[in-house]
KEROGU-351676 format. One record per residue (C-alpha): x, y, z; residue in one letter. Coordinates in Angstrom, 1 decimal, padded with zeros to 4 digits, m for minus. Layout:
N
{c1=X | c2=Y | c3=Z | resn=A}
...
***
This chain:
386
{c1=002.8 | c2=002.7 | c3=m050.3 | resn=M}
{c1=003.7 | c2=006.1 | c3=m051.7 | resn=L}
{c1=000.9 | c2=008.5 | c3=m052.6 | resn=Q}
{c1=001.0 | c2=009.0 | c3=m056.4 | resn=P}
{c1=000.8 | c2=012.4 | c3=m058.1 | resn=I}
{c1=m002.5 | c2=013.0 | c3=m059.9 | resn=T}
{c1=m002.8 | c2=014.3 | c3=m063.4 | resn=Q}
{c1=m004.3 | c2=017.5 | c3=m062.1 | resn=A}
{c1=m001.2 | c2=018.0 | c3=m059.8 | resn=Q}
{c1=001.1 | c2=017.3 | c3=m062.8 | resn=K}
{c1=m000.7 | c2=019.9 | c3=m064.9 | resn=D}
{c1=m000.5 | c2=022.4 | c3=m062.1 | resn=E}
{c1=003.2 | c2=021.7 | c3=m061.6 | resn=A}
{c1=003.9 | c2=022.2 | c3=m065.3 | resn=V}
{c1=001.9 | c2=025.4 | c3=m065.4 | resn=K}
{c1=003.8 | c2=026.7 | c3=m062.4 | resn=L}
{c1=007.2 | c2=026.1 | c3=m064.0 | resn=L}
{c1=005.9 | c2=027.6 | c3=m067.3 | resn=S}
{c1=004.7 | c2=030.7 | c3=m065.5 | resn=D}
{c1=008.0 | c2=031.2 | c3=m063.6 | resn=T}
{c1=010.0 | c2=030.9 | c3=m066.9 | resn=I}
{c1=007.7 | c2=033.7 | c3=m068.3 | resn=G}
{c1=008.6 | c2=036.0 | c3=m065.4 | resn=I}
{c1=012.0 | c2=037.3 | c3=m066.6 | resn=V}
{c1=014.5 | c2=037.6 | c3=m063.7 | resn=T}
{c1=017.7 | c2=038.0 | c3=m065.7 | resn=V}
{c1=020.7 | c2=039.1 | c3=m063.5 | resn=N}
{c1=022.3 | c2=041.6 | c3=m063.1 | resn=P}
{c1=019.0 | c2=043.6 | c3=m063.2 | resn=E}
{c1=017.3 | c2=040.7 | c3=m061.5 | resn=G}
{c1=013.8 | c2=042.1 | c3=m061.0 | resn=E}
{c1=013.3 | c2=039.1 | c3=m058.6 | resn=E}
{c1=010.5 | c2=040.9 | c3=m056.8 | resn=R}
{c1=008.2 | c2=040.1 | c3=m059.7 | resn=L}
{c1=008.7 | c2=036.4 | c3=m059.1 | resn=L}
{c1=008.7 | c2=036.7 | c3=m055.3 | resn=A}
{c1=005.3 | c2=038.4 | c3=m055.6 | resn=E}
{c1=004.0 | c2=035.7 | c3=m057.9 | resn=F}
{c1=005.1 | c2=032.9 | c3=m055.5 | resn=I}
{c1=003.5 | c2=034.8 | c3=m052.6 | resn=A}
{c1=000.3 | c2=034.8 | c3=m054.5 | resn=S}
{c1=000.7 | c2=031.1 | c3=m055.3 | resn=Y}
{c1=001.0 | c2=030.4 | c3=m051.6 | resn=L}
{c1=m002.0 | c2=032.5 | c3=m050.7 | resn=K}
{c1=m004.7 | c2=030.7 | c3=m048.5 | resn=A}
{c1=m002.4 | c2=027.8 | c3=m047.7 | resn=T}
{c1=m001.9 | c2=028.8 | c3=m044.1 | resn=G}
{c1=001.8 | c2=029.4 | c3=m044.5 | resn=C}
{c1=003.4 | c2=032.5 | c3=m043.1 | resn=A}
{c1=004.7 | c2=034.4 | c3=m046.2 | resn=V}
{c1=007.2 | c2=037.3 | c3=m046.2 | resn=E}
{c1=008.8 | c2=039.3 | c3=m049.0 | resn=L}
{c1=012.3 | c2=040.4 | c3=m048.0 | resn=Q}
{c1=013.5 | c2=043.3 | c3=m050.1 | resn=N}
{c1=017.3 | c2=043.7 | c3=m050.5 | resn=F}
{c1=017.5 | c2=046.2 | c3=m053.4 | resn=A}
{c1=015.1 | c2=048.2 | c3=m055.5 | resn=P}
{c1=012.8 | c2=045.8 | c3=m057.4 | resn=R}
{c1=014.7 | c2=042.9 | c3=m055.9 | resn=R}
{c1=013.4 | c2=040.6 | c3=m053.1 | resn=A}
{c1=013.5 | c2=037.2 | c3=m051.5 | resn=N}
{c1=010.4 | c2=035.2 | c3=m050.8 | resn=I}
{c1=010.3 | c2=033.4 | c3=m047.4 | resn=I}
{c1=007.4 | c2=031.0 | c3=m046.5 | resn=A}
{c1=007.1 | c2=028.9 | c3=m043.4 | resn=T}
{c1=005.1 | c2=025.8 | c3=m042.6 | resn=L}
{c1=005.0 | c2=025.7 | c3=m038.8 | resn=K}
{c1=005.9 | c2=022.6 | c3=m037.0 | resn=G}
{c1=004.8 | c2=021.0 | c3=m033.7 | resn=R}
{c1=008.0 | c2=021.8 | c3=m031.8 | resn=S}
{c1=010.7 | c2=024.4 | c3=m031.7 | resn=N}
{c1=013.5 | c2=022.3 | c3=m033.1 | resn=G}
{c1=015.7 | c2=023.3 | c3=m036.0 | resn=K}
{c1=013.9 | c2=023.9 | c3=m039.3 | resn=A}
{c1=014.5 | c2=022.3 | c3=m042.7 | resn=L}
{c1=015.3 | c2=025.0 | c3=m045.3 | resn=L}
{c1=014.3 | c2=024.5 | c3=m048.9 | resn=L}
{c1=016.2 | c2=027.0 | c3=m051.1 | resn=N}
{c1=016.3 | c2=028.0 | c3=m054.7 | resn=G}
{c1=017.3 | c2=031.1 | c3=m056.5 | resn=H}
{c1=014.9 | c2=033.3 | c3=m058.4 | resn=L}
{c1=017.4 | c2=034.9 | c3=m060.9 | resn=D}
{c1=018.8 | c2=033.6 | c3=m064.1 | resn=T}
{c1=021.8 | c2=034.4 | c3=m066.3 | resn=V}
{c1=021.1 | c2=036.5 | c3=m069.4 | resn=P}
{c1=019.7 | c2=035.0 | c3=m072.6 | resn=F}
{c1=022.9 | c2=035.6 | c3=m074.6 | resn=G}
{c1=022.6 | c2=035.7 | c3=m078.4 | resn=N}
{c1=018.9 | c2=035.0 | c3=m079.0 | resn=T}
{c1=019.5 | c2=034.2 | c3=m082.6 | resn=D}
{c1=020.9 | c2=030.9 | c3=m081.6 | resn=V}
{c1=017.8 | c2=030.0 | c3=m079.6 | resn=W}
{c1=015.3 | c2=027.8 | c3=m081.3 | resn=D}
{c1=012.5 | c2=029.0 | c3=m078.9 | resn=T}
{c1=011.9 | c2=032.3 | c3=m077.2 | resn=P}
{c1=014.1 | c2=032.2 | c3=m074.1 | resn=P}
{c1=011.7 | c2=034.4 | c3=m072.1 | resn=H}
{c1=008.8 | c2=032.0 | c3=m072.6 | resn=L}
{c1=008.3 | c2=028.3 | c3=m071.7 | resn=A}
{c1=008.0 | c2=026.1 | c3=m074.8 | resn=T}
{c1=007.1 | c2=022.4 | c3=m074.5 | resn=I}
{c1=008.0 | c2=019.9 | c3=m077.1 | resn=R}
{c1=007.2 | c2=016.3 | c3=m076.0 | resn=G}
{c1=008.8 | c2=015.7 | c3=m072.6 | resn=D}
{c1=011.1 | c2=018.7 | c3=m072.8 | resn=T}
{c1=010.4 | c2=022.3 | c3=m071.6 | resn=L}
{c1=012.7 | c2=025.0 | c3=m073.0 | resn=Y}
{c1=013.4 | c2=028.5 | c3=m071.7 | resn=G}
{c1=016.0 | c2=030.4 | c3=m069.7 | resn=R}
{c1=016.0 | c2=029.0 | c3=m066.2 | resn=G}
{c1=014.5 | c2=025.7 | c3=m067.1 | resn=A}
{c1=017.4 | c2=023.7 | c3=m065.6 | resn=S}
{c1=019.2 | c2=026.5 | c3=m063.6 | resn=D}
{c1=017.1 | c2=026.5 | c3=m061.6 | resn=M}
{c1=013.5 | c2=027.3 | c3=m061.8 | resn=K}
{c1=012.6 | c2=023.7 | c3=m062.2 | resn=S}
{c1=014.3 | c2=022.9 | c3=m058.9 | resn=G}
{c1=012.7 | c2=025.9 | c3=m057.3 | resn=L}
{c1=009.3 | c2=024.9 | c3=m058.5 | resn=C}
{c1=009.7 | c2=021.2 | c3=m057.6 | resn=A}
{c1=010.3 | c2=022.2 | c3=m054.0 | resn=A}
{c1=007.6 | c2=024.8 | c3=m054.1 | resn=L}
{c1=004.9 | c2=022.4 | c3=m055.5 | resn=C}
{c1=005.7 | c2=019.9 | c3=m052.7 | resn=A}
{c1=005.7 | c2=022.6 | c3=m050.1 | resn=F}
{c1=002.3 | c2=024.0 | c3=m051.2 | resn=R}
{c1=000.7 | c2=020.6 | c3=m051.6 | resn=R}
{c1=001.5 | c2=019.6 | c3=m048.0 | resn=L}
{c1=000.3 | c2=023.0 | c3=m046.7 | resn=A}
{c1=m003.0 | c2=022.6 | c3=m048.5 | resn=L}
{c1=m003.3 | c2=019.1 | c3=m047.0 | resn=E}
{c1=m003.0 | c2=020.6 | c3=m043.5 | resn=G}
{c1=000.3 | c2=018.7 | c3=m042.9 | resn=F}
{c1=002.0 | c2=019.7 | c3=m039.7 | resn=V}
{c1=005.7 | c2=018.7 | c3=m039.6 | resn=P}
{c1=007.7 | c2=018.0 | c3=m036.4 | resn=E}
{c1=009.8 | c2=021.1 | c3=m037.0 | resn=N}
{c1=009.3 | c2=024.1 | c3=m039.3 | resn=D}
{c1=009.8 | c2=023.7 | c3=m043.0 | resn=I}
{c1=011.0 | c2=027.0 | c3=m044.6 | resn=I}
{c1=010.9 | c2=027.7 | c3=m048.3 | resn=F}
{c1=013.3 | c2=030.5 | c3=m049.3 | resn=A}
{c1=013.5 | c2=031.8 | c3=m052.9 | resn=G}
{c1=016.6 | c2=034.0 | c3=m053.0 | resn=T}
{c1=017.7 | c2=036.6 | c3=m055.5 | resn=G}
{c1=021.1 | c2=037.5 | c3=m057.0 | resn=D}
{c1=022.6 | c2=034.0 | c3=m056.7 | resn=E}
{c1=024.1 | c2=034.3 | c3=m060.1 | resn=E}
{c1=026.3 | c2=037.3 | c3=m059.2 | resn=T}
{c1=027.0 | c2=038.3 | c3=m055.6 | resn=L}
{c1=024.6 | c2=036.4 | c3=m053.5 | resn=G}
{c1=022.9 | c2=039.5 | c3=m052.2 | resn=L}
{c1=019.6 | c2=037.7 | c3=m051.5 | resn=G}
{c1=021.2 | c2=034.9 | c3=m049.5 | resn=A}
{c1=023.2 | c2=037.4 | c3=m047.6 | resn=Q}
{c1=020.1 | c2=039.4 | c3=m046.8 | resn=A}
{c1=018.5 | c2=036.1 | c3=m045.5 | resn=A}
{c1=021.5 | c2=035.5 | c3=m043.3 | resn=V}
{c1=021.5 | c2=039.0 | c3=m041.9 | resn=E}
{c1=017.8 | c2=038.7 | c3=m041.1 | resn=S}
{c1=018.6 | c2=035.9 | c3=m038.8 | resn=G}
{c1=016.6 | c2=033.3 | c3=m040.8 | resn=L}
{c1=019.2 | c2=030.6 | c3=m040.4 | resn=L}
{c1=019.4 | c2=030.9 | c3=m036.7 | resn=N}
{c1=016.5 | c2=028.5 | c3=m036.6 | resn=H}
{c1=017.6 | c2=026.2 | c3=m039.4 | resn=V}
{c1=019.2 | c2=022.7 | c3=m038.9 | resn=G}
{c1=019.7 | c2=021.5 | c3=m042.5 | resn=R}
{c1=019.3 | c2=022.7 | c3=m046.1 | resn=I}
{c1=018.3 | c2=021.3 | c3=m049.4 | resn=I}
{c1=019.0 | c2=023.5 | c3=m052.5 | resn=I}
{c1=017.3 | c2=022.7 | c3=m055.8 | resn=G}
{c1=020.3 | c2=023.3 | c3=m058.1 | resn=E}
{c1=020.5 | c2=021.1 | c3=m061.2 | resn=P}
{c1=021.8 | c2=017.6 | c3=m060.3 | resn=T}
{c1=019.7 | c2=015.4 | c3=m062.6 | resn=G}
{c1=017.9 | c2=014.1 | c3=m059.5 | resn=N}
{c1=021.1 | c2=012.8 | c3=m058.0 | resn=Q}
{c1=022.4 | c2=014.1 | c3=m054.7 | resn=I}
{c1=025.4 | c2=016.5 | c3=m054.7 | resn=S}
{c1=027.4 | c2=016.3 | c3=m051.5 | resn=V}
{c1=030.2 | c2=018.6 | c3=m052.5 | resn=A}
{c1=030.5 | c2=021.9 | c3=m054.4 | resn=S}
{c1=033.6 | c2=023.8 | c3=m055.6 | resn=K}
{c1=034.4 | c2=027.2 | c3=m054.3 | resn=G}
{c1=034.9 | c2=030.2 | c3=m056.6 | resn=T}
{c1=037.3 | c2=033.2 | c3=m056.5 | resn=L}
{c1=037.2 | c2=035.8 | c3=m059.3 | resn=W}
{c1=040.1 | c2=038.1 | c3=m059.2 | resn=L}
{c1=040.8 | c2=041.2 | c3=m061.3 | resn=E}
{c1=044.3 | c2=042.6 | c3=m061.5 | resn=F}
{c1=046.0 | c2=045.8 | c3=m062.7 | resn=S}
{c1=049.7 | c2=045.4 | c3=m063.3 | resn=I}
{c1=051.8 | c2=048.6 | c3=m063.8 | resn=H}
{c1=055.2 | c2=048.3 | c3=m065.4 | resn=G}
{c1=057.5 | c2=050.6 | c3=m067.4 | resn=K}
{c1=057.4 | c2=051.3 | c3=m071.1 | resn=T}
{c1=060.5 | c2=051.2 | c3=m073.3 | resn=S}
{c1=061.4 | c2=050.7 | c3=m077.0 | resn=H}
{c1=060.8 | c2=047.2 | c3=m078.2 | resn=G}
{c1=064.5 | c2=047.0 | c3=m079.3 | resn=A}
{c1=065.6 | c2=047.6 | c3=m075.7 | resn=Y}
{c1=063.1 | c2=045.6 | c3=m073.6 | resn=P}
{c1=065.6 | c2=045.5 | c3=m070.6 | resn=W}
{c1=065.0 | c2=049.2 | c3=m070.1 | resn=E}
{c1=061.3 | c2=048.6 | c3=m069.3 | resn=G}
{c1=059.1 | c2=046.4 | c3=m067.2 | resn=I}
{c1=056.8 | c2=044.3 | c3=m069.4 | resn=N}
{c1=053.4 | c2=044.4 | c3=m067.6 | resn=A}
{c1=051.9 | c2=041.7 | c3=m069.8 | resn=V}
{c1=054.8 | c2=039.3 | c3=m069.2 | resn=E}
{c1=054.6 | c2=040.1 | c3=m065.5 | resn=L}
{c1=050.9 | c2=039.4 | c3=m065.4 | resn=A}
{c1=051.3 | c2=036.0 | c3=m067.1 | resn=Y}
{c1=054.1 | c2=035.0 | c3=m064.7 | resn=K}
{c1=051.9 | c2=035.9 | c3=m061.7 | resn=L}
{c1=049.1 | c2=033.8 | c3=m063.2 | resn=F}
{c1=051.4 | c2=030.8 | c3=m063.6 | resn=E}
{c1=052.8 | c2=031.2 | c3=m060.0 | resn=E}
{c1=049.3 | c2=031.4 | c3=m058.5 | resn=L}
{c1=048.2 | c2=028.4 | c3=m060.6 | resn=K}
{c1=051.1 | c2=026.4 | c3=m059.1 | resn=N}
{c1=050.0 | c2=027.5 | c3=m055.6 | resn=C}
{c1=046.5 | c2=026.1 | c3=m056.1 | resn=I}
{c1=047.9 | c2=022.7 | c3=m057.1 | resn=G}
{c1=045.9 | c2=019.6 | c3=m058.0 | resn=T}
{c1=044.3 | c2=018.5 | c3=m054.8 | resn=A}
{c1=042.1 | c2=015.4 | c3=m055.1 | resn=K}
{c1=038.6 | c2=015.1 | c3=m053.9 | resn=H}
{c1=036.3 | c2=012.0 | c3=m054.1 | resn=P}
{c1=033.4 | c2=013.9 | c3=m055.7 | resn=Y}
{c1=035.1 | c2=016.9 | c3=m057.4 | resn=L}
{c1=037.5 | c2=017.4 | c3=m060.2 | resn=S}
{c1=040.9 | c2=019.1 | c3=m059.4 | resn=A}
{c1=041.0 | c2=022.8 | c3=m058.6 | resn=P}
{c1=041.5 | c2=025.2 | c3=m061.5 | resn=T}
{c1=043.0 | c2=028.6 | c3=m062.1 | resn=C}
{c1=041.9 | c2=030.0 | c3=m065.5 | resn=T}
{c1=043.1 | c2=033.2 | c3=m067.2 | resn=L}
{c1=039.8 | c2=034.5 | c3=m068.6 | resn=T}
{c1=040.7 | c2=038.1 | c3=m069.6 | resn=K}
{c1=043.9 | c2=039.9 | c3=m070.4 | resn=I}
{c1=044.5 | c2=043.2 | c3=m072.0 | resn=Q}
{c1=047.7 | c2=045.3 | c3=m072.4 | resn=G}
{c1=050.1 | c2=046.8 | c3=m074.9 | resn=G}
{c1=050.1 | c2=050.0 | c3=m077.0 | resn=V}
{c1=052.1 | c2=049.2 | c3=m080.1 | resn=K}
{c1=054.0 | c2=046.2 | c3=m081.5 | resn=V}
{c1=057.4 | c2=047.9 | c3=m080.9 | resn=N}
{c1=056.7 | c2=049.2 | c3=m077.4 | resn=M}
{c1=057.1 | c2=047.3 | c3=m074.1 | resn=V}
{c1=053.7 | c2=047.5 | c3=m072.4 | resn=P}
{c1=053.6 | c2=049.4 | c3=m069.1 | resn=D}
{c1=050.0 | c2=048.3 | c3=m068.2 | resn=R}
{c1=048.1 | c2=045.1 | c3=m068.2 | resn=C}
{c1=044.7 | c2=044.2 | c3=m066.9 | resn=D}
{c1=043.9 | c2=040.5 | c3=m066.1 | resn=M}
{c1=041.1 | c2=038.4 | c3=m064.7 | resn=A}
{c1=041.3 | c2=035.0 | c3=m063.2 | resn=L}
{c1=038.5 | c2=032.5 | c3=m062.5 | resn=D}
{c1=039.7 | c2=030.1 | c3=m059.7 | resn=I}
{c1=037.7 | c2=027.1 | c3=m058.7 | resn=R}
{c1=038.6 | c2=025.4 | c3=m055.4 | resn=T}
{c1=037.9 | c2=022.2 | c3=m053.5 | resn=V}
{c1=037.1 | c2=022.2 | c3=m049.8 | resn=P}
{c1=040.7 | c2=021.6 | c3=m048.7 | resn=A}
{c1=041.7 | c2=025.0 | c3=m050.1 | resn=I}
{c1=040.9 | c2=027.9 | c3=m047.8 | resn=L}
{c1=040.4 | c2=031.2 | c3=m049.7 | resn=H}
{c1=041.7 | c2=033.3 | c3=m046.9 | resn=S}
{c1=045.0 | c2=031.3 | c3=m047.0 | resn=E}
{c1=045.1 | c2=031.5 | c3=m050.8 | resn=L}
{c1=044.7 | c2=035.3 | c3=m050.7 | resn=L}
{c1=047.6 | c2=035.6 | c3=m048.2 | resn=L}
{c1=049.8 | c2=033.5 | c3=m050.5 | resn=R}
{c1=048.8 | c2=035.9 | c3=m053.4 | resn=L}
{c1=049.8 | c2=038.9 | c3=m051.3 | resn=D}
{c1=053.1 | c2=037.3 | c3=m050.6 | resn=A}
{c1=053.6 | c2=036.6 | c3=m054.3 | resn=L}
{c1=052.8 | c2=040.2 | c3=m055.2 | resn=I}
{c1=055.3 | c2=041.5 | c3=m052.6 | resn=A}
{c1=057.9 | c2=039.2 | c3=m054.1 | resn=Q}
{c1=057.3 | c2=040.3 | c3=m057.6 | resn=F}
{c1=057.3 | c2=044.0 | c3=m056.7 | resn=E}
{c1=060.7 | c2=043.5 | c3=m055.0 | resn=Q}
{c1=062.1 | c2=041.5 | c3=m057.9 | resn=Q}
{c1=060.9 | c2=044.0 | c3=m060.6 | resn=Y}
{c1=061.7 | c2=047.3 | c3=m058.9 | resn=S}
{c1=059.2 | c2=049.9 | c3=m060.1 | resn=G}
{c1=056.4 | c2=047.5 | c3=m060.8 | resn=A}
{c1=053.1 | c2=047.8 | c3=m059.0 | resn=K}
{c1=050.4 | c2=045.1 | c3=m058.8 | resn=I}
{c1=046.9 | c2=045.7 | c3=m057.5 | resn=E}
{c1=043.9 | c2=043.4 | c3=m057.4 | resn=Y}
{c1=040.4 | c2=043.2 | c3=m056.2 | resn=R}
{c1=038.1 | c2=040.2 | c3=m055.4 | resn=V}
{c1=035.0 | c2=040.2 | c3=m057.5 | resn=L}
{c1=033.5 | c2=037.0 | c3=m056.1 | resn=T}
{c1=034.5 | c2=034.9 | c3=m053.1 | resn=N}
{c1=032.4 | c2=031.8 | c3=m052.7 | resn=R}
{c1=033.6 | c2=029.0 | c3=m050.4 | resn=M}
{c1=033.6 | c2=025.4 | c3=m051.3 | resn=A}
{c1=031.1 | c2=023.2 | c3=m049.5 | resn=A}
{c1=030.8 | c2=019.5 | c3=m048.6 | resn=E}
{c1=028.8 | c2=017.2 | c3=m046.4 | resn=I}
{c1=029.7 | c2=013.7 | c3=m045.2 | resn=S}
{c1=028.0 | c2=011.0 | c3=m047.4 | resn=P}
{c1=027.0 | c2=009.4 | c3=m044.1 | resn=N}
{c1=025.1 | c2=012.4 | c3=m042.8 | resn=D}
{c1=021.5 | c2=011.8 | c3=m041.8 | resn=A}
{c1=020.3 | c2=014.3 | c3=m044.4 | resn=L}
{c1=022.0 | c2=012.4 | c3=m047.2 | resn=V}
{c1=020.7 | c2=009.0 | c3=m046.0 | resn=R}
{c1=017.2 | c2=010.2 | c3=m045.6 | resn=E}
{c1=017.0 | c2=011.9 | c3=m049.0 | resn=L}
{c1=018.7 | c2=008.9 | c3=m050.6 | resn=S}
{c1=016.0 | c2=006.6 | c3=m049.2 | resn=Q}
{c1=013.2 | c2=008.9 | c3=m050.4 | resn=T}
{c1=014.6 | c2=009.1 | c3=m053.9 | resn=V}
{c1=015.1 | c2=005.4 | c3=m054.1 | resn=Q}
{c1=011.5 | c2=004.8 | c3=m052.9 | resn=A}
{c1=010.2 | c2=007.2 | c3=m055.6 | resn=V}
{c1=012.5 | c2=006.2 | c3=m058.5 | resn=C}
{c1=013.1 | c2=002.6 | c3=m057.7 | resn=G}
{c1=016.9 | c2=003.1 | c3=m057.8 | resn=A}
{c1=019.4 | c2=004.5 | c3=m055.3 | resn=K}
{c1=020.6 | c2=007.9 | c3=m056.4 | resn=P}
{c1=024.3 | c2=008.6 | c3=m057.0 | resn=Q}
{c1=026.3 | c2=010.8 | c3=m054.8 | resn=L}
{c1=028.0 | c2=013.5 | c3=m056.9 | resn=T}
{c1=029.9 | c2=016.7 | c3=m056.8 | resn=G}
{c1=029.1 | c2=020.1 | c3=m058.4 | resn=T}
{c1=031.6 | c2=022.3 | c3=m060.2 | resn=G}
{c1=029.7 | c2=025.5 | c3=m059.7 | resn=F}
{c1=028.8 | c2=027.5 | c3=m056.6 | resn=F}
{c1=025.3 | c2=027.9 | c3=m055.0 | resn=S}
{c1=023.9 | c2=030.0 | c3=m052.2 | resn=D}
{c1=025.3 | c2=027.4 | c3=m049.8 | resn=A}
{c1=028.6 | c2=029.3 | c3=m050.2 | resn=S}
{c1=026.8 | c2=032.3 | c3=m048.5 | resn=I}
{c1=024.9 | c2=030.3 | c3=m045.9 | resn=F}
{c1=028.0 | c2=028.4 | c3=m044.7 | resn=L}
{c1=030.1 | c2=031.5 | c3=m044.1 | resn=R}
{c1=028.4 | c2=031.9 | c3=m040.7 | resn=E}
{c1=026.6 | c2=028.6 | c3=m040.1 | resn=Y}
{c1=028.0 | c2=025.1 | c3=m040.0 | resn=A}
{c1=025.0 | c2=023.3 | c3=m041.5 | resn=L}
{c1=024.5 | c2=020.1 | c3=m043.5 | resn=P}
{c1=023.7 | c2=021.1 | c3=m047.1 | resn=V}
{c1=022.9 | c2=019.0 | c3=m050.2 | resn=V}
{c1=021.9 | c2=020.0 | c3=m053.7 | resn=L}
{c1=019.1 | c2=018.1 | c3=m055.3 | resn=F}
{c1=017.1 | c2=019.2 | c3=m058.4 | resn=G}
{c1=015.7 | c2=017.9 | c3=m061.7 | resn=P}
{c1=017.8 | c2=020.1 | c3=m064.1 | resn=G}
{c1=021.0 | c2=019.1 | c3=m065.7 | resn=E}
{c1=024.1 | c2=021.2 | c3=m065.1 | resn=S}
{c1=025.1 | c2=020.6 | c3=m068.7 | resn=S}
{c1=022.1 | c2=022.7 | c3=m069.7 | resn=E}
{c1=022.9 | c2=025.7 | c3=m067.5 | resn=A}
{c1=023.8 | c2=029.1 | c3=m069.0 | resn=H}
{c1=023.4 | c2=027.8 | c3=m072.6 | resn=K}
{c1=021.1 | c2=028.6 | c3=m075.5 | resn=P}
{c1=018.1 | c2=026.3 | c3=m075.7 | resn=N}
{c1=018.3 | c2=025.6 | c3=m072.0 | resn=E}
{c1=015.8 | c2=022.8 | c3=m071.2 | resn=S}
{c1=014.6 | c2=020.3 | c3=m068.6 | resn=V}
{c1=012.8 | c2=017.0 | c3=m068.8 | resn=S}
{c1=009.3 | c2=017.2 | c3=m067.5 | resn=L}
{c1=009.5 | c2=013.6 | c3=m066.3 | resn=K}
{c1=012.6 | c2=014.5 | c3=m064.3 | resn=S}
{c1=010.9 | c2=017.7 | c3=m063.0 | resn=Y}
{c1=007.7 | c2=015.9 | c3=m061.8 | resn=L}
{c1=009.8 | c2=013.1 | c3=m060.3 | resn=T}
{c1=011.8 | c2=015.7 | c3=m058.3 | resn=A}
{c1=008.5 | c2=017.3 | c3=m057.1 | resn=A}
{c1=007.4 | c2=013.8 | c3=m055.8 | resn=Q}
{c1=010.8 | c2=013.3 | c3=m054.1 | resn=C}
{c1=010.5 | c2=016.6 | c3=m052.3 | resn=Y}
{c1=006.9 | c2=015.8 | c3=m051.3 | resn=Y}
{c1=007.6 | c2=012.4 | c3=m049.8 | resn=H}
{c1=010.8 | c2=013.7 | c3=m048.1 | resn=F}
{c1=008.8 | c2=016.5 | c3=m046.5 | resn=L}
{c1=006.1 | c2=014.1 | c3=m045.4 | resn=Q}
{c1=008.8 | c2=012.4 | c3=m043.2 | resn=R}
{c1=009.7 | c2=015.6 | c3=m041.4 | resn=Q}
***
């Protein structure tokens, strides 16, 4: 029979989440060291080895290890410490920098994405440590910074060698307590297209940089195609920014454009960028005098795990035991720190957390406390089996 969570443990878990919401870690500034230090204090006197891993001024990861009996591969529990900005606070009904509880719902920036997932894993980790639990292999809790932008925290963890001793990973991103077995990749590209100006009455004398930009976008979109995936929607190429032109009767000689590309695992970013280079060479040859430059702002690979992997089966069994129903296997449209970890390590990774992806990055972001406490129980009972 599963050990129930006590009211005192529920109260402590809710306070932990409320406290982390109140520690503002808005990216790009981040300030994740504040939350990393808070978590280090929360884990004090538990017997865990705790380390703060600085990766920039006022920015840090928190790494804690519950030592196992053997030297086999560790289980890594990961969550990111940073959040996106508040946005327009006038459209928030509650202060975004503070946790507000109304009934079963907790509001605040990071409630779903993903301080609830972070805290659910952290509660379970600490509870087991205080009980003196010794797993077969190490269990590592890693709170990483800068996930919402470049993944600098995850990259610092990789460079430290942390994943050399890891065998599988659970990331607490918002999945509504279902199990995400696939995540889309992301490429953000920024272009500068240089053409040639001319009178609007004689457009053939110029090279229209805006038209050229749009043609390039359409060609790249066609290259990406509509590949199917059992857990993910089709890949997308979205024109998110475009600026060019001087005057209504002048052919524009400059255009700046940004594209947000979301890929499925079948699309390799390295191959896509080679195809883009070939397209640019073709355009520059076709439009003599044109010049197209671009830079990669973000490059996050897609990730997937077999639904028959042992990690998926074991976590599914635990969730079913706690919730009384088998969890769905789903896919995730956004990237996580898995896209950083998997660059150098071929590890099984799933996403599992109480938040809802539909709440992420929006005003009045919230999470169900029932879902949050259920996730904490799922993590606890899963870790007990390690």
